[in-house]
Structure formats: C-alpha cells, structure tokens
ROSE-274478 format. One record per residue: residue number from 0; x negated, y negated, z of N, C-alpha, C in turn. Coordinates in steps of 0.02 Angstrom, whole numbers. Example, Ala and Ser with C-alpha at 12.3 -4.5 7.8 and 13.67 -1.06 7.14 Angstrom:
seq_n_c1_n_c2_n_c3_ca_c1_ca_c2_ca_c3_c_c1_c_c2_c_c3
0_-660_284_390_-615_225_390_-660_165_390
1_-642_112_354_-684_53_357_-645_-2_394
This chain:
seq_n_c1_n_c2_n_c3_ca_c1_ca_c2_ca_c3_c_c1_c_c2_c_c3
0_1029_-497_-1822_1051_-509_-1749_1062_-484_-1687
1_1026_-431_-1703_1006_-399_-1643_930_-419_-1593
2_894_-441_-1670_831_-497_-1634_839_-552_-1583
3_897_-583_-1634_934_-636_-1609_971_-631_-1535
4_1002_-585_-1503_1034_-566_-1440_995_-554_-1398
5_925_-512_-1404_872_-503_-1363_845_-559_-1343
6_841_-613_-1394_794_-672_-1389_837_-704_-1318
7_893_-713_-1355_948_-750_-1312_952_-709_-1227
8_977_-666_-1222_960_-605_-1160_890_-629_-1118
9_833_-613_-1149_778_-653_-1113_755_-721_-1102
10_815_-765_-1133_790_-829_-1124_831_-829_-1051
11_889_-796_-1045_942_-822_-994_896_-775_-936
12_872_-732_-946_832_-706_-872_756_-755_-860
13_746_-790_-897_669_-820_-894_699_-887_-826
14_651_-890_-779_660_-944_-745_635_-983_-760
15_659_-1085_-735_624_-1136_-757_568_-1141_-700
16_555_-1197_-730_474_-1211_-698_496_-1248_-631
17_545_-1270_-639_570_-1286_-561_561_-1235_-529
18_612_-1181_-543_622_-1127_-504_561_-1094_-467
19_509_-1097_-529_454_-1055_-498_416_-1102_-473
20_409_-1165_-457_395_-1223_-420_422_-1198_-352
21_488_-1191_-350_518_-1189_-281_510_-1121_-245
22_494_-1066_-287_502_-991_-273_429_-994_-242
23_362_-1017_-264_313_-1014_-255_308_-1065_-191
24_328_-1131_-170_337_-1153_-117_345_-1099_-52
25_425_-1070_-70_451_-1046_-11_401_-994_6
26_379_-952_-37_326_-894_-49_261_-925_3
27_245_-998_-8_182_-1018_22_187_-1025_99
28_267_-1032_131_276_-1052_184_260_-971_237
29_279_-923_205_279_-872_236_177_-834_230
30_150_-848_204_93_-837_193_37_-890_253
31_9_-830_313_-8_-866_365_-78_-912_325
32_-127_-874_311_-182_-902_257_-157_-985_237
33_-116_-979_195_-101_-1025_147_-55_-1088_179
34_-13_-1054_214_58_-1095_277_-3_-1157_319
35_-46_-1118_356_-115_-1164_387_-142_-1211_375
36_-147_-1211_303_-178_-1278_259_-129_-1340_267
37_-160_-1390_260_-128_-1451_246_-85_-1465_179
38_-15_-1476_181_33_-1508_124_-31_-1520_66
39_-68_-1562_60_-100_-1589_27_-157_-1557_-12
40_-163_-1486_-2_-202_-1455_-28_-171_-1421_-95
41_-195_-1419_-115_-161_-1411_-181_-177_-1334_-186
42_-139_-1281_-204_-151_-1192_-210_-117_-1196_-262
43_-140_-1153_-326_-120_-1131_-382_-81_-1072_-364
44_-29_-1079_-428_48_-1021_-399_3_-947_-398
45_-50_-956_-453_-73_-879_-454_-118_-870_-383
46_-159_-913_-334_-197_-904_-293_-141_-876_-230
47_-64_-913_-229_-18_-894_-192_3_-839_-209
48_22_-810_-275_43_-726_-289_-5_-683_-248
49_-64_-709_-264_-119_-662_-247_-118_-647_-164
50_-106_-712_-125_-101_-713_-57_-52_-665_-34
51_7_-684_-88_65_-642_-71_60_-554_-56
52_21_-528_-128_1_-458_-124_-31_-440_-99
53_-93_-470_-53_-140_-450_-18_-84_-451_66
54_-45_-486_68_-32_-489_128_34_-448_139
55_69_-427_78_104_-347_93_76_-298_90
56_12_-301_65_-25_-248_88_-46_-231_142
57_-53_-287_167_-79_-309_257_-41_-254_298
58_11_-271_253_88_-259_299_89_-201_306
59_97_-161_253_95_-96_231_50_-66_268
60_9_-79_283_-70_-45_341_-32_-48_415
61_-11_-97_436_8_-104_490_68_-64_520
62_110_-60_467_170_-3_456_145_52_471
63_108_61_425_74_142_433_27_163_484
64_-10_95_526_-41_126_561_14_122_619
65_63_83_640_103_80_694_135_151_687
66_165_172_619_197_244_620_169_303_646
67_90_301_613_42_367_658_29_344_725
68_41_282_767_39_283_832_95_320_877
69_155_300_850_225_319_873_221_390_861
70_177_456_804_191_506_806_153_514_851
71_87_512_858_31_535_912_78_525_973
72_115_485_999_134_464_1063_194_508_1056
73_243_514_1025_303_562_1027_273_631_1032
74_211_654_995_192_710_1023_171_724_1072
75_148_672_1115_108_677_1170_171_677_1228
76_237_663_1219_295_671_1265_325_727_1282
77_372_737_1322_403_786_1343_453_764_1295
78_501_795_1271_544_790_1228_598_777_1242
79_604_805_1304_668_782_1352_676_735_1401
80_607_726_1420_565_663_1469_629_594_1465
81_602_569_1501_631_489_1503_582_453_1464
82_532_473_1458_495_426_1405_514_442_1336
83_506_485_1320_555_511_1242_633_469_1246
84_652_455_1313_723_442_1291_707_352_1261
85_674_325_1308_647_274_1292_650_266_1219
86_587_296_1187_572_273_1144_620_285_1075
87_652_335_1080_746_369_1044_782_272_1047
88_789_254_1113_825_208_1117_808_145_1076
89_748_144_1080_689_77_1038_690_98_991
90_713_143_951_711_171_879_776_162_840
91_815_158_893_913_150_857_923_79_845
C-alpha cells in the first residue's frame, strides 16, 4: 500500500507537458540570447534550461563583482563623510 501512496504523491507533484512548455516559454523571455531570436526559431527545452543556468551564473558573477567594488568604495571613503551617507542611503 505504501508503494501505491508514494506513486500517487509523485504523480501529483509531476507537471504536465503543457505546463512544462509554458514554463520553458516563460524562461525563454528572460534569456537575452534566446529572446532575441525570432519566435519561429526552434530552441529545445534543454537548450533553454542550459542557457538559464549560464545566465544565472553570469548574474551571480556580476553581483559578486559589484559587491567587491562596493566594498572597495566603502573602504576608501570616510565613514562619517557625505559619500558614505549617500552610499548608505542607496543601500537602504
């Protein structure tokens, strides 16, 4: 009986083909490289997922770089100066 229950719960958590197509289509809109292609160009779901992962990695690198630059900037300004106040207000 537990086998049957686990099969039912795994089926309930699966998404349909239509849902998968919809999700891949939504992802495609966020990816600059793929979004710029014509709609008629076929791109496989695996390619969209691969590009999504690459894009997320790129965004993480950009965040890390910006964080490093911000740390350097904060280290170079007077803690009580007007520049530090502006930076703090932007971060809030």
